[in-house]
C-alpha positions as CSV (number, residue, x, y, z in Angstrom):
1,M,13.2,-14.9,26.4
2,T,13.1,-17.7,28.9
3,S,14.6,-21.1,28.2
4,E,11.0,-22.4,28.0
5,G,10.2,-19.8,25.5
6,R,13.2,-20.8,23.4
7,R,12.1,-24.4,23.4
8,R,8.7,-23.4,22.2
9,Q,10.0,-21.2,19.4
10,L,9.0,-22.1,15.9
11,V,10.7,-20.7,12.8
12,T,9.6,-21.2,9.2
13,D,11.5,-19.6,6.4
14,A,11.2,-20.0,2.6
15,E,13.7,-18.1,0.6
16,A,12.9,-14.4,0.6
17,A,9.2,-14.7,0.2
18,G,8.3,-14.9,3.8
19,S,9.4,-15.7,7.3
20,A,7.6,-16.6,10.4
21,R,8.2,-16.9,14.1
22,Y,6.3,-18.1,17.1
23,S,7.3,-17.4,20.6
24,G,5.6,-17.3,24.0
25,S,6.2,-17.1,27.7
26,G,4.2,-16.8,30.9
27,A,2.5,-18.9,33.5
28,R,0.5,-22.1,32.8
29,C,-2.1,-24.0,34.8
30,A,-1.2,-27.0,36.9
31,R,-1.6,-29.4,34.0
32,G,1.0,-27.5,32.0
33,H,-1.5,-25.7,29.6
34,R,-2.5,-22.1,29.5
35,R,-6.1,-21.5,30.2
36,F,-8.2,-21.3,27.0
37,A,-7.5,-17.7,25.7
38,A,-11.0,-17.1,24.2
39,R,-9.5,-13.8,22.9
40,A,-6.9,-13.3,20.2
41,S,-5.7,-10.5,18.0
42,V,-4.3,-10.4,14.5
43,W,-2.5,-7.1,13.6
44,V,-1.5,-6.3,10.1
45,G,1.2,-4.0,8.8
46,F,1.1,-3.1,5.1
47,P,2.7,-0.5,3.0
48,A,0.9,2.4,1.4
49,G,-0.2,1.4,-2.0
50,C,0.5,2.7,-5.5
51,D,-2.0,2.3,-8.4
52,C,-0.1,-0.5,-10.1
53,C,0.6,-2.6,-7.0
54,Q,-2.3,-3.2,-4.7
55,T,-1.8,-6.9,-3.9
56,G,-3.2,-6.8,-0.3
57,T,-1.4,-10.0,0.6
58,A,-0.9,-9.1,4.3
59,Q,-4.4,-7.9,4.8
60,D,-5.9,-11.0,3.1
61,T,-3.6,-13.3,5.1
62,A,-4.6,-11.6,8.4
63,E,-8.3,-12.0,7.6
64,R,-7.7,-15.6,6.8
65,I,-6.0,-16.1,10.2
66,G,-9.0,-14.3,11.8
67,R,-11.4,-16.7,10.2
68,E,-9.4,-19.8,11.3
69,A,-9.3,-18.4,14.8
70,K,-13.1,-18.2,14.8
71,R,-13.3,-21.8,13.7
72,R,-11.3,-22.6,16.9
73,H,-13.7,-20.5,19.0
74,F,-11.3,-17.6,19.7
75,Q,-12.8,-14.2,19.9
76,C,-10.5,-12.7,17.3
77,R,-10.2,-9.1,15.9
78,V,-8.1,-8.1,12.9
79,E,-6.7,-4.6,13.0
80,A,-4.2,-2.5,11.2
81,L,-1.2,-1.8,13.4
82,D,-1.7,2.0,13.2
83,S,-5.3,1.8,14.5
84,Y,-4.4,-0.1,17.7
85,D,-3.5,1.6,20.9
86,V,-0.2,0.0,21.7
87,A,-0.5,0.9,25.3
88,N,-3.0,-2.0,25.6
89,L,-0.4,-4.5,24.5
90,I,0.4,-5.4,28.1
91,N,-3.2,-6.8,28.4
92,E,-3.0,-9.1,25.4
93,L,-2.5,-12.8,25.7
94,L,-2.2,-14.0,22.1
95,V,-1.3,-11.9,19.1
96,V,-0.4,-12.8,15.5
97,F,1.5,-10.1,13.5
98,V,1.3,-10.1,9.7
99,C,3.6,-7.6,8.0
100,S,4.5,-6.9,4.4
101,T,7.8,-5.1,3.6
102,T,8.0,-2.1,1.3
103,G,10.7,-0.7,-1.0
104,Q,14.0,-2.3,-0.2
105,G,12.7,-4.5,2.6
106,D,11.7,-1.5,4.8
107,P,8.9,-1.9,7.4
108,P,5.5,-0.5,6.4
109,D,4.6,3.0,7.5
110,N,1.7,1.8,9.6
111,M,3.9,-0.2,12.0
112,K,6.6,2.3,12.6
113,M,4.9,3.8,15.7
114,F,4.4,0.3,17.1
115,W,8.1,-0.6,16.4
116,R,9.2,2.5,18.2
117,F,7.0,1.7,21.2
118,L,8.6,-1.7,21.6
119,F,12.1,-0.1,21.7
120,R,11.2,2.5,24.3
121,K,13.9,2.6,27.0
122,N,11.3,3.1,29.7
123,L,9.3,0.0,28.8
124,P,9.5,-2.3,31.9
125,P,11.5,-5.5,31.1
126,G,8.7,-7.8,32.2
127,S,5.7,-5.9,30.9
128,L,5.0,-8.3,28.0
129,C,5.9,-11.6,29.8
130,Q,2.3,-12.8,29.5
131,L,2.2,-12.4,25.8
132,D,2.3,-15.2,23.3
133,Y,2.9,-14.0,19.8
134,A,3.6,-15.1,16.2
135,V,5.1,-13.1,13.4
136,L,4.6,-13.7,9.6
137,G,6.7,-11.6,7.4
138,L,5.8,-11.3,3.7
139,G,7.8,-10.0,0.8
140,D,6.5,-7.5,-1.7
141,S,4.7,-8.1,-5.0
142,S,7.8,-9.6,-6.6
143,Y,6.9,-12.8,-4.6
144,P,3.6,-13.6,-6.3
145,K,2.8,-16.9,-4.6
146,P,3.4,-16.7,-0.8
147,D,0.9,-19.6,-0.2
148,A,3.9,-21.9,-0.4
149,V,5.1,-20.3,2.9
150,V,1.8,-19.4,4.5
151,D,-0.1,-22.7,4.2
152,P,2.5,-24.9,6.1
153,W,3.2,-22.0,8.5
154,L,-0.5,-21.7,9.5
155,L,-0.7,-25.5,10.1
156,A,2.2,-25.3,12.4
157,L,0.9,-22.2,14.1
158,W,-2.5,-23.7,15.0
159,D,-0.8,-26.9,16.3
160,K,1.3,-24.7,18.5
161,I,-1.6,-22.5,19.7
162,L,-3.9,-25.4,20.5
163,A,-1.1,-27.1,22.4
164,L,-0.8,-24.0,24.5
165,Y,-4.6,-23.2,24.6
166,P,-6.5,-26.5,24.3
167,L,-10.2,-26.2,23.6
168,P,-12.4,-26.8,26.6
169,P,-14.2,-30.1,26.7
170,G,-17.2,-30.3,24.4
171,L,-15.8,-27.7,22.0
172,D,-14.7,-28.9,18.6
173,I,-13.1,-27.0,15.7
174,I,-15.8,-25.8,13.3
175,S,-15.6,-27.8,10.1
176,P,-14.4,-26.0,6.9
177,D,-17.7,-27.2,5.4
178,V,-19.6,-24.8,7.6
179,R,-20.0,-21.2,6.5
180,L,-19.0,-18.7,9.1
181,P,-21.5,-15.9,9.9
182,P,-20.8,-12.5,8.3
183,K,-19.0,-9.7,10.2
184,Y,-22.0,-7.4,9.9
185,T,-25.7,-7.7,9.5
186,L,-27.3,-5.5,6.9
187,H,-30.8,-4.0,7.5
188,Y,-32.6,-2.4,4.6
189,L,-34.6,0.8,5.5
190,A,-38.1,1.5,4.4
191,E,-38.4,3.7,1.3
192,D,-39.9,6.6,3.2
193,S,-37.2,6.7,5.9
194,P,-35.1,9.9,6.3
195,H,-32.2,10.2,3.8
196,P,-28.6,10.2,5.1
197,D,-26.9,13.6,4.8
198,G,-23.4,12.4,5.4
199,G,-20.9,11.3,2.8
200,L,-17.3,10.9,1.9
201,L,-17.0,14.2,0.0
202,Q,-18.5,16.9,2.1
203,P,-16.5,20.1,1.2
204,T,-16.5,21.4,4.7
205,A,-13.3,22.2,6.6
206,P,-12.3,19.4,8.9
207,R,-12.0,20.0,12.7
208,A,-8.5,18.4,12.8
209,V,-5.6,17.8,10.5
210,P,-6.9,15.5,7.7
211,S,-6.3,11.8,8.0
212,E,-7.4,8.5,6.6
213,L,-10.5,8.5,8.8
214,H,-11.1,12.2,8.1
215,P,-9.9,13.1,4.6
216,F,-10.1,16.6,3.2
217,A,-12.3,17.1,0.1
218,A,-9.8,19.1,-2.0
219,R,-10.9,20.9,-5.1
220,V,-9.2,20.0,-8.3
221,V,-7.7,23.2,-9.8
222,S,-6.1,21.8,-12.9
223,N,-5.6,18.5,-14.7
224,Q,-2.9,18.9,-17.4
225,R,-1.5,16.2,-19.7
226,V,2.3,16.6,-19.7
227,T,3.1,14.0,-22.4
228,A,2.6,14.5,-26.1
229,E,-0.8,13.2,-27.4
230,S,1.2,10.8,-29.6
231,H,3.0,9.3,-26.7
232,F,2.0,5.9,-25.5
233,Q,1.6,7.0,-21.9
234,D,-0.7,9.6,-20.5
235,V,1.0,11.4,-17.6
236,R,-0.9,14.2,-15.7
237,L,0.2,17.1,-13.6
238,I,-2.8,17.6,-11.3
239,E,-3.2,20.4,-8.8
240,F,-5.4,20.5,-5.7
241,D,-6.6,23.4,-3.6
242,V,-6.1,22.6,0.1
243,T,-7.0,26.1,1.4
244,G,-8.5,25.8,5.0
245,S,-7.4,22.2,5.4
246,G,-4.6,22.8,7.9
247,I,-2.4,20.6,5.7
248,T,1.3,21.4,5.8
249,F,4.1,19.4,4.1
250,S,7.8,19.4,3.1
251,A,9.7,18.1,0.1
252,G,9.7,14.3,0.2
253,D,6.2,14.0,1.8
254,V,3.4,12.0,0.1
255,V,-0.3,12.7,-0.4
256,M,-2.7,9.9,0.1
257,I,-5.8,9.8,-2.2
258,Q,-8.9,7.8,-1.7
259,P,-10.2,6.7,-5.1
260,Q,-13.6,5.5,-6.2
261,N,-15.0,3.0,-8.7
262,C,-16.4,4.3,-12.1
263,P,-20.2,4.5,-12.5
264,E,-20.2,1.9,-15.3
265,D,-18.6,-0.7,-13.0
266,V,-20.9,0.2,-10.1
267,Q,-23.9,-0.3,-12.4
268,Q,-22.6,-3.6,-13.7
269,F,-21.9,-4.9,-10.2
270,C,-25.4,-4.0,-9.0
271,Q,-27.0,-5.7,-12.0
272,L,-25.0,-8.8,-11.5
273,L,-25.9,-9.1,-7.9
274,R,-29.5,-7.9,-8.5
275,L,-29.0,-5.0,-6.1
276,D,-31.0,-1.8,-6.1
277,P,-28.3,0.9,-6.0
278,D,-30.6,3.5,-4.4
279,R,-31.7,1.1,-1.6
280,R,-30.6,2.3,1.9
281,F,-29.4,0.2,4.8
282,V,-27.7,0.3,8.1
283,L,-24.9,-2.0,9.3
284,K,-24.8,-3.7,12.7
285,P,-21.8,-5.8,14.0
286,A,-22.6,-9.5,14.2
287,E,-20.5,-9.8,17.4
288,P,-19.9,-7.4,20.3
289,G,-16.7,-5.5,20.0
290,T,-16.6,-5.4,16.2
291,S,-16.2,-1.9,15.0
292,L,-18.2,-0.6,12.0
293,P,-16.3,0.4,8.9
294,A,-15.1,4.0,9.6
295,L,-15.6,5.5,6.2
296,L,-19.2,4.3,5.6
297,P,-22.0,6.7,6.6
298,Q,-24.9,5.3,8.6
299,P,-27.4,4.9,6.9
300,C,-25.8,4.2,3.5
301,T,-26.9,3.5,0.0
302,I,-25.8,0.4,-2.0
303,R,-24.5,2.8,-4.6
304,H,-22.3,4.6,-2.0
305,L,-21.0,1.3,-0.7
306,V,-20.0,0.0,-4.1
307,T,-18.7,3.4,-5.4
308,H,-16.6,4.4,-2.4
309,Y,-15.8,1.2,-0.4
310,L,-15.8,-2.1,-2.2
311,D,-12.7,-2.7,-4.3
312,I,-14.5,-4.4,-7.3
313,S,-11.5,-3.7,-9.6
314,C,-8.9,-5.4,-7.5
315,V,-7.5,-8.9,-8.4
316,P,-9.5,-11.3,-6.3
317,R,-7.6,-13.5,-3.9
318,R,-7.9,-17.1,-2.7
319,S,-10.2,-16.1,0.2
320,F,-12.6,-14.5,-2.2
321,F,-13.2,-17.9,-4.0
322,E,-13.3,-19.8,-0.8
323,L,-16.2,-17.7,0.6
324,L,-17.9,-17.5,-2.8
325,S,-18.0,-21.3,-3.0
326,Y,-20.4,-21.4,0.0
327,F,-23.0,-19.4,-1.9
328,S,-22.9,-21.5,-5.1
329,T,-26.1,-23.2,-6.2
330,N,-24.4,-24.6,-9.4
331,E,-22.4,-27.7,-9.1
332,L,-19.8,-26.9,-11.8
333,E,-19.2,-23.4,-10.5
334,R,-18.9,-24.7,-6.9
335,E,-16.3,-27.3,-7.9
336,K,-14.2,-24.7,-9.7
337,L,-14.5,-22.2,-6.8
338,Q,-13.4,-25.0,-4.4
339,E,-10.5,-25.8,-6.6
340,F,-9.4,-22.2,-6.7
341,S,-9.6,-22.0,-2.9
342,S,-7.6,-25.2,-2.3
343,A,-3.8,-25.5,-1.8
344,Q,-3.6,-27.7,-4.9
345,G,-5.4,-25.2,-7.1
346,Q,-3.1,-22.2,-6.5
347,E,-1.2,-22.5,-9.8
348,E,-4.4,-22.5,-11.8
349,L,-5.8,-19.6,-9.7
350,Y,-2.6,-17.7,-10.4
351,S,-3.1,-18.3,-14.2
352,Y,-6.7,-17.3,-14.0
353,C,-6.4,-14.2,-11.8
354,N,-2.9,-12.8,-11.4
355,R,-1.3,-13.3,-14.8
356,P,-4.1,-11.6,-16.7
357,R,-4.9,-9.2,-13.8
358,R,-8.5,-10.3,-13.8
359,T,-10.7,-8.0,-11.6
360,T,-13.2,-9.1,-9.0
361,L,-16.0,-7.7,-11.2
362,E,-14.8,-9.9,-14.1
363,A,-14.5,-13.0,-11.9
364,L,-18.1,-12.4,-10.8
365,W,-19.2,-12.4,-14.4
366,D,-17.6,-15.8,-14.8
367,F,-19.7,-17.4,-12.0
368,P,-23.2,-15.9,-12.8
369,H,-25.2,-18.5,-10.9
370,T,-23.2,-18.1,-7.7
371,T,-23.0,-14.3,-8.0
372,C,-26.7,-13.7,-8.0
373,A,-27.0,-15.8,-4.9
374,I,-24.5,-13.7,-2.8
375,P,-26.3,-12.5,0.4
376,P,-25.8,-8.7,0.6
377,E,-24.6,-8.9,4.3
378,Y,-21.5,-10.9,3.1
379,L,-20.3,-8.2,0.7
380,L,-17.9,-6.7,3.2
381,D,-16.5,-10.1,4.0
382,L,-16.2,-11.0,0.3
383,I,-14.6,-7.9,-1.2
384,P,-11.9,-5.8,0.5
385,R,-12.2,-2.0,0.9
386,I,-10.6,0.4,-1.6
387,R,-7.2,1.2,-0.3
388,P,-5.8,4.8,-0.6
389,R,-3.0,5.4,-3.1
390,A,0.2,7.2,-2.3
391,F,1.7,9.9,-4.6
392,S,4.9,11.8,-4.1
393,I,4.1,15.5,-3.7
394,A,5.6,17.3,-6.8
395,S,5.3,20.9,-5.5
396,S,6.5,23.1,-2.6
397,M,4.3,25.2,-0.4
398,L,6.8,27.9,-0.7
399,A,6.3,28.1,-4.4
400,H,2.6,27.2,-4.4
401,P,0.8,28.1,-1.1
402,D,-2.3,26.1,-0.3
403,R,-1.7,23.9,-3.3
404,I,-0.6,20.2,-3.8
405,Q,0.6,19.1,-7.2
406,I,1.2,15.4,-8.2
407,L,2.6,13.8,-11.3
408,V,0.4,10.8,-12.2
409,A,1.2,8.2,-14.8
410,V,-2.2,6.7,-15.9
411,V,-1.9,3.0,-15.5
412,R,-3.0,1.2,-18.6
413,Y,-1.7,-2.1,-20.1
414,K,-2.7,-5.1,-22.1
415,T,-2.9,-8.7,-20.9
416,R,-4.4,-11.8,-22.7
417,L,-7.8,-10.4,-21.7
418,S,-9.5,-8.4,-24.4
419,K,-10.2,-5.4,-22.2
420,P,-7.1,-3.3,-21.3
421,R,-6.2,-3.2,-17.6
422,R,-6.5,0.2,-16.0
423,G,-5.3,1.6,-12.6
424,L,-8.3,2.5,-10.5
425,C,-7.0,5.7,-9.0
426,S,-4.9,7.0,-11.9
427,T,-7.8,6.4,-14.4
428,W,-10.3,8.1,-12.0
429,L,-8.0,11.1,-11.5
430,A,-7.3,11.5,-15.2
431,S,-11.1,11.6,-15.8
432,L,-11.7,14.6,-13.5
433,N,-12.3,17.8,-15.3
434,P,-12.4,20.9,-13.1
435,E,-13.9,22.9,-16.0
436,Q,-17.1,20.9,-15.6
437,G,-17.8,22.2,-12.0
438,D,-16.6,21.8,-8.5
439,V,-14.7,18.5,-8.6
440,R,-13.5,17.2,-5.2
441,V,-11.0,14.5,-4.2
442,P,-10.6,13.1,-0.6
443,L,-6.9,13.3,0.5
444,W,-4.5,13.8,3.4
445,V,-0.7,14.1,3.7
446,K,1.8,11.7,5.3
447,K,5.5,12.2,6.1
448,G,7.6,10.7,3.3
449,G,10.7,8.5,3.6
450,M,13.1,11.0,2.1
451,K,14.5,13.9,4.2
452,F,16.4,16.7,2.5
453,P,19.4,18.4,4.3
454,A,18.7,21.3,6.6
455,D,22.1,22.9,6.0
456,P,21.6,25.4,3.1
457,D,25.2,24.8,1.9
458,T,24.7,21.0,1.4
459,P,24.3,20.2,-2.3
460,V,21.9,17.5,-3.4
461,I,22.3,15.0,-6.3
462,M,18.8,13.9,-7.4
463,I,18.3,10.9,-9.7
464,G,14.7,10.7,-10.9
465,P,13.8,9.0,-14.2
466,G,10.2,9.2,-15.3
467,T,7.6,10.1,-12.6
468,G,10.4,9.5,-10.1
469,V,11.2,13.1,-10.6
470,A,8.1,14.2,-8.7
471,P,9.6,14.5,-5.2
472,F,12.7,16.3,-6.6
473,R,10.5,18.9,-8.3
474,A,9.1,19.6,-4.8
475,A,12.7,19.7,-3.4
476,I,14.0,22.0,-6.1
477,Q,11.1,24.4,-5.8
478,E,11.6,24.5,-2.0
479,R,15.4,25.0,-2.2
480,V,15.2,27.6,-5.0
481,A,12.6,29.6,-2.8
482,Q,15.2,29.5,0.0
483,G,18.0,30.6,-2.4
484,R,19.9,27.3,-2.4
485,R,21.9,26.7,-5.6
486,G,23.6,23.3,-5.1
487,N,20.9,21.3,-7.0
488,C,22.0,18.6,-9.4
489,L,19.3,16.6,-11.2
490,F,19.7,13.5,-13.4
491,F,16.4,13.0,-15.3
492,G,15.6,10.3,-17.8
493,C,12.7,9.6,-20.2
494,R,12.1,8.1,-23.6
495,Q,12.0,11.1,-25.9
496,K,12.8,14.8,-25.4
497,S,9.8,15.8,-27.6
498,K,7.2,13.5,-25.9
499,D,7.8,12.9,-22.2
500,F,10.3,15.5,-20.9
501,Y,8.2,16.5,-17.9
502,C,8.6,20.2,-16.7
503,Q,11.1,20.9,-19.5
504,A,10.6,24.7,-19.5
505,E,10.7,24.9,-15.7
506,W,14.0,23.0,-15.5
507,E,15.6,25.0,-18.4
508,E,14.7,28.3,-16.8
509,L,16.3,27.3,-13.5
510,V,19.4,26.2,-15.4
511,T,19.6,29.6,-17.0
512,K,19.2,31.3,-13.6
513,G,22.0,29.2,-12.1
514,F,19.9,27.3,-9.7
515,L,20.1,23.9,-11.3
516,M,22.6,21.5,-12.9
517,L,20.5,19.3,-15.3
518,F,21.6,16.1,-17.0
519,T,19.1,14.3,-19.2
520,A,19.0,10.9,-20.7
521,F,16.5,10.4,-23.6
522,S,16.7,6.6,-24.1
523,R,14.9,6.4,-27.5
524,D,16.3,9.5,-29.2
525,Q,19.3,7.6,-30.6
526,E,20.0,4.1,-31.8
527,E,21.9,3.1,-28.6
528,K,19.8,3.5,-25.4
529,V,21.0,6.0,-22.9
530,Y,19.8,5.9,-19.2
531,V,20.5,8.0,-16.1
532,Q,23.2,5.6,-15.0
533,H,25.2,6.4,-18.2
534,R,24.9,10.2,-17.5
535,I,26.2,9.6,-13.9
536,Q,29.3,7.8,-15.2
537,E,29.8,10.5,-17.9
538,N,29.8,13.2,-15.2
539,R,31.6,11.2,-12.6
540,R,34.2,13.9,-11.8
541,L,31.4,16.3,-10.8
542,V,29.6,13.6,-8.8
543,W,32.8,12.7,-7.0
544,E,33.6,16.3,-6.2
545,L,30.1,16.9,-4.8
546,L,30.3,13.8,-2.7
547,S,33.9,14.1,-1.4
548,S,34.6,17.8,-1.1
549,R,31.1,19.2,-0.4
550,S,29.4,16.2,1.4
551,A,26.5,16.1,-1.0
552,H,23.4,14.0,-0.3
553,V,22.2,11.6,-3.0
554,Y,18.5,10.8,-3.7
555,L,17.0,8.2,-6.0
556,A,13.4,7.7,-6.9
557,G,11.6,5.7,-9.6
558,N,10.7,2.2,-10.7
559,A,12.2,-0.6,-8.6
560,K,13.0,-3.1,-11.5
561,Q,16.5,-2.7,-12.9
562,M,17.1,1.0,-12.4
563,P,18.1,1.2,-8.7
564,A,20.7,-1.6,-9.1
565,A,22.1,0.1,-12.3
566,V,22.3,3.5,-10.5
567,A,24.1,1.9,-7.5
568,E,26.6,0.3,-9.9
569,A,27.2,3.6,-11.6
570,L,27.8,5.3,-8.2
571,Q,30.2,2.6,-7.2
572,S,32.0,3.1,-10.5
573,V,32.4,6.8,-9.7
574,L,33.9,5.9,-6.3
575,Q,36.3,3.5,-7.9
576,L,37.4,5.6,-10.9
577,E,37.5,9.0,-9.2
578,G,38.0,8.1,-5.6
579,G,40.5,5.2,-6.1
580,L,38.5,2.8,-4.1
581,S,38.5,-1.0,-4.7
582,P,35.2,-2.6,-5.7
583,S,34.6,-3.9,-2.2
584,E,35.5,-0.5,-0.6
585,A,33.2,1.3,-3.1
586,E,30.3,-1.0,-2.1
587,E,31.1,-0.5,1.6
588,H,31.3,3.3,1.1
589,L,27.8,3.4,-0.6
590,T,26.4,1.3,2.2
591,A,27.9,3.8,4.7
592,L,26.3,6.7,2.8
593,E,22.9,4.9,3.1
594,R,23.4,4.3,6.9
595,S,24.2,8.0,7.4
596,Q,21.1,9.1,5.3
597,R,23.4,10.7,2.7
598,F,22.0,8.2,0.2
599,Q,18.3,7.8,0.2
600,S,16.0,6.0,-2.2
601,E,12.3,5.7,-2.8
602,T,11.3,3.0,-5.3
603,W,8.1,1.2,-6.2
604,S,7.2,-2.0,-8.1
């Protein structure tokens, strides 16, 4: 970076919740300003979601920056990083990057290709010298109120941008009191116009490997509950037929599933907004260069839009209430909506939305006068699209050709709201009954974060409490099919009689000598026992596998207390059996992580 670039660098940091950076370089006009850019980009990086954690903070923040750019007369587009052709980066003048971390502070999957591009050795040193950029890094869902970081950062960002790119004479910033036009215009079709024959779930074989834009409509083969009926949690082993899809995968990979809203919620939504679900329409971009939503057929019905695209079950964000306030014809409702969308009202908004996990549909019920006045063309600005959910693949192609199996914990919990909260995707999947006909689910496969050793003599120590055992079931099936015997599994659940997933399968492999199994049933005795306790009890074996046989260690499961407790147990093994000091044990575990001999995959 040039010395001028360093002088113009702005850094904002607030604990671990977020960090931001602005930097820029390149030629200016004779008066010391850049020419008005007129064009800007906001690129967003976000992790693949699970059913219990779909916060959408990065996407929502990126959309907010896009709206603020339009108020300053920039032609701005907001794109996911993996949908952008990074070769065009050399032509950009102004870019804002918004990224959420995943797991233990890892970069999201959809920015990895971009990151590799930036570090290419053959990228010419001066190829990005014209680019001004800003970066906003956001923590995961354990940082529930990032507005404390984002609000002041955005103020500073626009001060900096307008200092570099002052508005031309006669152009003023569009007032926040003025409603911006929608992204798309919606044109209803006449009742007798031809019906669309496209859709999300056409069971035809795709022309290319399935992806987010072209998912494969996989047939549900079986949907089996693997917890006792008396157990508090419903966990399913679900199998899909992917024959003819071209899908291949290895142990550690994940399957992405595109869920849909339930018919009851779709009906309620249409009634609230006074929409005819069978009415057909076409979308047109309001501005040149704006791409149409890729997953929506043209033409489309209102029912299809609400069922497959609009995430009416997500917790609404600040931007939702901000846009909603523009439509309000009721003074009391408008005042409350404006309060929720203000910086001062964020604590109350958090209490209203995030703590009870109130859905968008429920929020719309609370503002009936405003809801019935929402123009249909603003629906895609108001409500985000349904994001795909990621599931670890729990089977091997070697054991189950043309099949994908997943282990799904159906998300259901109570808050202060009378109606239990339910995970959109897991509830939908649990409801699918293949005995009632040809049931299809749109899916595709992505490479996972965990890589298992190629050397057949390398043993693996797998620690997978609860549904964290899913990727290890795939790995064990794969390794057993290849004749590999060095498989050691630490599995934990509440009770042996209620949630011991795949018990018969594990016990058969133990009998055949393919698996060493250590179980922790936390509620089967007065004192709770977890996987970390079993690791310490078997520390001599763990040490021998690590030290003498160069074993790889894998951890998967809930990201709350478990990963730290397991790390402490492994450090204890290194100290008690390996004779290392506490600091040496910590350094050794870190070295195992760096060398990919200790890999973890956890979720909130």
